[in-house]
BAFI-3210 file (N, C-alpha, C; in Angstrom, 3 decimals, decimal comma, padded with zeros to 6 digits):
// residues 128
n [1|2|3|4|5|6|7|8|9|10|11|12|13|14|15|16|17|18|19|20|21|22|23|24|25|26|27|28|29|30|31|32|33|34|35|36|37|38|39|40|41|42|43|44|45|46|47|48|49|50|51|52|53|54|55|56|57|58|59|60|61|62|63|64|65|66|67|68|69|70|71|72|73|74|75|76|77|78|79|80|81|82|83|84|85|86|87|88|89|90|91|92|93|94|95|96|97|98|99|100|101|102|103|104|105|106|107|108|109|110|111|112|113|114|115|116|117|118|119|120|121|122|123|124|125|126|127|128]
n.u [116,229|115,933|114,704|116,674|117,649|115,880|113,935|112,352|108,954|106,583|103,352|101,589|099,284|096,694|098,131|098,603|099,873|102,871|105,808|109,303|112,081|115,172|117,245|119,917|120,348|121,588|121,241|119,138|117,934|117,193|115,344|113,461|112,639|112,295|110,968|108,289|104,961|104,848|106,124|108,527|109,283|111,540|111,202|111,719|110,451|109,431|108,634|106,295|102,937|103,237|102,929|104,791|106,552|107,639|110,943|112,653|114,580|115,368|114,658|112,748|111,757|108,972|108,185|106,512|106,440|108,918|110,507|109,913|110,822|113,521|115,794|115,406|114,277|115,762|116,888|114,869|114,377|116,515|117,649|119,749|119,821|122,413|123,809|122,721|123,516|126,304|126,615|125,718|127,680|129,937|129,262|129,298|132,021|133,149|132,151|133,430|136,074|135,983|135,416|137,787|139,659|138,682|139,142|141,951|142,535|141,373|143,018|145,447|144,865|144,489|147,072|148,358|147,104|147,999|150,722|150,771|149,901|152,012|154,106|153,259|153,313|156,027|157,418|156,209|156,182|156,844|154,933|155,608]
n.v [-064,266|-065,464|-063,539|-061,861|-063,377|-063,592|-062,361|-059,122|-058,428|-056,470|-055,030|-052,686|-050,070|-049,796|-050,844|-053,589|-056,794|-058,128|-056,976|-057,547|-057,197|-058,265|-060,068|-059,855|-057,360|-054,014|-052,339|-053,830|-054,376|-051,814|-051,137|-053,126|-052,687|-049,911|-048,527|-046,998|-045,652|-043,837|-045,026|-045,044|-047,315|-049,179|-051,575|-054,443|-054,123|-056,353|-057,939|-056,966|-057,637|-060,362|-063,564|-063,949|-062,330|-058,966|-057,970|-055,499|-052,869|-050,332|-048,105|-045,575|-043,704|-041,750|-039,926|-037,844|-037,558|-038,516|-036,536|-034,335|-035,238|-036,004|-035,966|-037,787|-040,056|-040,567|-040,362|-040,403|-043,495|-044,464|-046,292|-046,662|-047,808|-048,148|-048,647|-051,131|-052,714|-052,541|-053,858|-056,476|-057,092|-057,160|-059,400|-061,336|-061,297|-062,173|-064,763|-065,922|-065,723|-067,422|-069,818|-070,152|-070,459|-072,828|-074,609|-074,545|-075,633|-078,176|-079,184|-079,225|-081,164|-083,340|-083,641|-084,258|-086,704|-088,274|-088,190|-089,486|-092,017|-092,811|-092,788|-094,784|-097,040|-097,246|-097,214|-098,777|-101,607|-104,795|-107,722|-111,196]
n.w [-057,402|-059,874|-061,435|-062,477|-064,505|-066,549|-069,317|-069,721|-069,997|-071,747|-072,046|-073,888|-073,505|-075,794|-077,871|-079,904|-079,121|-077,561|-075,899|-075,659|-073,598|-073,700|-071,341|-071,866|-072,866|-072,235|-069,032|-067,978|-065,474|-064,623|-066,611|-066,129|-063,426|-062,981|-064,980|-066,629|-067,221|-069,952|-073,008|-075,628|-078,045|-080,078|-082,528|-084,667|-087,935|-089,230|-087,129|-086,138|-085,556|-085,423|-083,711|-081,753|-079,006|-079,504|-079,956|-078,204|-079,433|-078,902|-076,279|-074,727|-072,015|-070,985|-068,436|-066,511|-063,736|-062,871|-063,989|-062,396|-059,920|-060,142|-058,591|-056,513|-057,716|-059,959|-063,402|-066,419|-068,104|-070,692|-073,305|-075,871|-079,303|-080,184|-077,770|-077,110|-079,297|-078,956|-076,487|-077,158|-079,021|-077,371|-075,800|-077,795|-078,527|-076,100|-075,948|-078,141|-077,256|-074,994|-076,298|-077,798|-075,724|-074,582|-076,694|-076,764|-074,239|-074,575|-076,616|-075,217|-073,250|-074,951|-075,978|-073,574|-073,000|-075,184|-074,643|-072,125|-072,867|-074,569|-072,686|-070,876|-072,547|-073,156|-070,733|-068,839|-066,637|-068,005|-068,290|-068,017]
ca.u [117,409|115,526|114,310|117,832|118,009|114,786|113,635|111,253|107,883|105,699|102,199|101,329|097,878|096,363|099,023|098,453|101,102|103,696|107,169|110,284|113,399|115,978|118,139|121,266|120,438|122,086|120,310|117,969|117,283|116,565|114,147|112,494|112,147|112,103|110,471|106,836|104,122|104,773|107,372|108,785|110,102|111,882|111,189|111,863|109,187|108,935|108,099|104,987|101,816|103,486|102,465|105,901|106,809|108,544|112,157|112,875|115,940|115,641|113,543|112,816|110,643|108,451|107,525|106,536|106,707|110,370|111,089|109,735|111,529|114,700|116,819|115,180|113,898|116,690|116,452|114,026|115,120|116,788|118,669|119,793|120,126|123,877|124,192|122,310|124,405|127,620|126,541|125,647|128,998|130,812|128,900|129,789|133,484|133,477|131,859|134,517|137,258|135,789|135,560|139,211|140,314|138,263|139,870|143,347|142,544|141,099|144,242|146,444|144,495|144,749|148,522|148,643|146,659|148,935|151,981|150,592|149,845|153,386|154,873|152,836|153,772|157,489|158,014|155,472|156,833|156,270|154,682|156,072]
ca.v [-064,493|-065,824|-062,343|-061,342|-064,286|-063,670|-061,138|-058,305|-058,374|-055,316|-054,799|-051,252|-049,754|-049,345|-051,469|-055,046|-057,568|-058,080|-056,542|-058,244|-056,584|-059,415|-059,871|-059,559|-055,941|-053,212|-051,713|-054,694|-054,216|-050,490|-051,229|-054,003|-052,211|-048,472|-047,932|-047,053|-044,553|-043,791|-045,520|-045,164|-048,507|-049,542|-053,010|-054,742|-054,001|-057,697|-058,565|-056,387|-058,456|-061,798|-064,120|-063,882|-060,989|-058,149|-057,628|-054,056|-052,503|-049,034|-047,763|-044,254|-043,494|-040,388|-039,993|-036,501|-037,646|-038,617|-035,237|-033,478|-035,788|-036,703|-036,067|-038,986|-041,202|-040,761|-039,885|-041,284|-044,582|-044,392|-047,223|-046,491|-048,975|-048,289|-049,313|-052,536|-053,379|-052,636|-054,917|-057,763|-057,308|-057,585|-060,779|-062,164|-061,411|-062,993|-066,156|-066,376|-065,902|-068,638|-070,930|-070,318|-071,029|-074,227|-075,381|-074,657|-076,595|-079,505|-079,593|-079,552|-082,463|-084,365|-083,870|-084,944|-088,086|-088,950|-088,342|-090,520|-093,306|-093,117|-093,083|-096,091|-098,089|-097,355|-097,277|-099,667|-102,932|-105,829|-109,019|-112,299]
ca.w [-058,206|-061,225|-062,182|-063,191|-065,592|-067,513|-070,052|-069,220|-070,980|-071,638|-072,913|-073,886|-073,694|-077,142|-078,847|-079,941|-079,019|-076,359|-076,160|-074,818|-073,417|-073,269|-070,195|-072,350|-073,209|-071,106|-068,086|-067,882|-064,170|-064,616|-067,461|-065,471|-062,136|-062,824|-066,214|-066,724|-067,702|-071,413|-073,582|-077,059|-078,259|-081,450|-082,796|-086,092|-088,663|-089,556|-085,914|-085,829|-085,978|-085,252|-082,434|-080,804|-078,466|-080,307|-079,229|-078,142|-079,825|-078,274|-075,393|-074,090|-071,086|-070,799|-067,144|-065,924|-062,294|-062,713|-064,325|-061,224|-058,769|-060,661|-057,554|-055,711|-058,545|-061,069|-064,707|-067,213|-068,729|-072,128|-073,778|-077,320|-080,133|-080,202|-076,523|-077,186|-080,256|-078,325|-075,464|-077,837|-079,614|-076,273|-075,467|-078,897|-078,379|-074,930|-076,301|-079,016|-076,400|-074,210|-077,229|-078,112|-074,541|-074,443|-077,705|-076,313|-073,127|-075,138|-077,317|-074,191|-072,684|-075,972|-075,953|-072,317|-073,171|-076,096|-073,902|-071,097|-073,567|-074,997|-071,469|-070,365|-073,456|-073,164|-069,407|-067,940|-066,509|-068,880|-067,644|-068,875]
c.u [117,029|115,172|115,463|118,231|116,910|114,604|112,486|110,217|106,975|104,469|101,879|099,863|097,656|097,228|098,834|099,818|101,846|105,119|108,106|111,591|114,305|116,934|119,554|121,436|120,929|120,947|119,027|117,216|116,584|115,281|113,065|111,846|111,739|111,547|108,958|106,254|104,022|106,134|107,374|109,687|110,352|111,876|111,406|110,493|108,575|108,321|106,698|103,895|102,041|102,981|103,536|106,033|107,848|109,746|112,387|114,343|116,310|114,420|113,807|111,554|110,266|107,610|107,590|106,835|108,211|111,057|111,022|110,591|112,783|115,802|116,641|114,900|114,892|116,092|115,534|114,899|115,285|117,923|118,648|120,121|121,631|124,386|123,876|123,226|125,796|127,645|126,506|126,973|129,997|130,539|129,426|131,295|133,855|133,206|132,944|135,776|137,156|135,963|137,010|139,936|139,928|138,952|141,330|143,448|142,301|142,333|145,317|146,135|144,723|146,237|148,936|148,250|147,586|150,263|151,894|150,540|151,238|154,227|154,541|153,311|155,279|158,112|157,279|156,201|156,088|156,066|155,125|155,222]
c.v [-064,770|-064,598|-061,759|-062,179|-064,420|-062,331|-060,397|-058,186|-057,182|-055,531|-053,317|-051,011|-049,218|-049,946|-052,979|-055,709|-057,325|-057,718|-057,229|-057,464|-057,681|-059,074|-059,540|-058,098|-055,147|-052,610|-052,525|-054,487|-052,865|-050,524|-052,040|-053,338|-050,744|-047,783|-048,077|-045,805|-044,591|-044,170|-045,359|-046,370|-048,688|-051,050|-053,210|-054,702|-055,376|-058,400|-058,077|-057,285|-059,953|-062,258|-064,047|-062,464|-060,256|-057,738|-056,127|-053,770|-051,094|-048,699|-046,395|-044,076|-042,017|-040,421|-038,616|-036,509|-037,752|-037,299|-034,303|-033,926|-036,545|-036,838|-037,323|-040,230|-041,502|-040,279|-040,890|-042,317|-044,316|-045,353|-047,138|-047,796|-049,223|-048,975|-050,807|-053,302|-053,551|-053,759|-056,304|-058,107|-057,764|-059,034|-061,726|-062,377|-062,303|-064,464|-066,728|-066,622|-067,171|-069,870|-071,206|-070,952|-072,501|-075,118|-075,582|-075,688|-078,009|-080,038|-079,988|-080,907|-083,599|-084,683|-084,616|-086,421|-088,876|-089,189|-089,418|-091,900|-093,744|-093,535|-094,479|-097,232|-098,307|-097,555|-098,179|-101,011|-103,952|-107,112|-110,130|-113,484]
c.w [-059,651|-062,062|-062,981|-064,383|-066,636|-068,208|-069,379|-070,332|-070,689|-072,499|-072,774|-074,219|-075,107|-078,238|-078,766|-079,840|-077,723|-076,760|-075,178|-074,811|-072,856|-072,134|-070,629|-072,748|-071,998|-070,285|-067,923|-066,571|-064,077|-065,436|-066,759|-064,257|-062,094|-064,056|-066,273|-067,329|-069,231|-071,987|-075,094|-077,212|-079,753|-081,532|-084,289|-086,755|-088,951|-088,345|-085,568|-086,396|-085,851|-083,881|-081,358|-080,240|-079,311|-079,449|-079,330|-078,466|-079,392|-077,441|-074,766|-073,260|-071,050|-069,532|-066,487|-064,427|-062,036|-063,039|-063,119|-060,045|-059,193|-059,609|-056,700|-056,560|-059,666|-062,371|-065,388|-067,926|-070,220|-072,430|-075,297|-078,027|-080,149|-078,935|-076,568|-078,129|-079,663|-077,292|-076,101|-078,521|-078,555|-075,868|-076,530|-078,785|-077,206|-075,207|-077,204|-078,189|-075,561|-075,095|-077,580|-076,928|-074,345|-075,483|-077,306|-075,190|-073,638|-075,869|-076,315|-073,547|-073,677|-076,027|-074,692|-072,410|-074,081|-075,388|-072,838|-071,731|-074,003|-073,789|-070,941|-071,260|-073,361|-071,787|-068,438|-067,822|-067,351|-068,088|-068,592|-068,740]
res [m|l|q|g|w|t|s|t|y|f|t|l|e|g|v|d|g|e|f|r|y|p|r|t|h|p|k|n|i|v|v|r|d|q|t|g|v|a|l|d|v|w|v|e|r|s|a|i|g|s|d|e|p|m|v|i|w|q|i|r|e|h|n|p|y|k|k|e|h|s|d|t|l|g|d|e|t|f|v|s|r|a|e|i|v|q|r|l|t|e|i|d|r|s|m|v|n|v|g|v|w|l|l|v|i|a|f|a|f|a|l|l|g|v|g|a|r|w|w|n|r|n|h|a|p|r|e|r]
***
């Protein structure tokens, strides 16, 4: 279960550094489980040479074995930058929507609390 909640990390032969495909990117399970052989990856230029893993912003697989057996293995993995940006935009919108709903609920509870306080002050039996 934990595998679905973590990023996928790659090291490529002949390339210094580590690459990270975040779990929030589309087709994360396909990239994690069914991608291999030769890859083209896009990363930010500023991330190259740093100690941190480079985040992958586009990935294309080149696998001759999958080309020969595409009926059983499926197509080669390709996730475009546009797909990744669209997915992150959807996540951003959903977070904003959740935030708005939480604010509405908090405001409703605040009104309920003020109303309960008013009710208790005006309708509670008084002790003498």
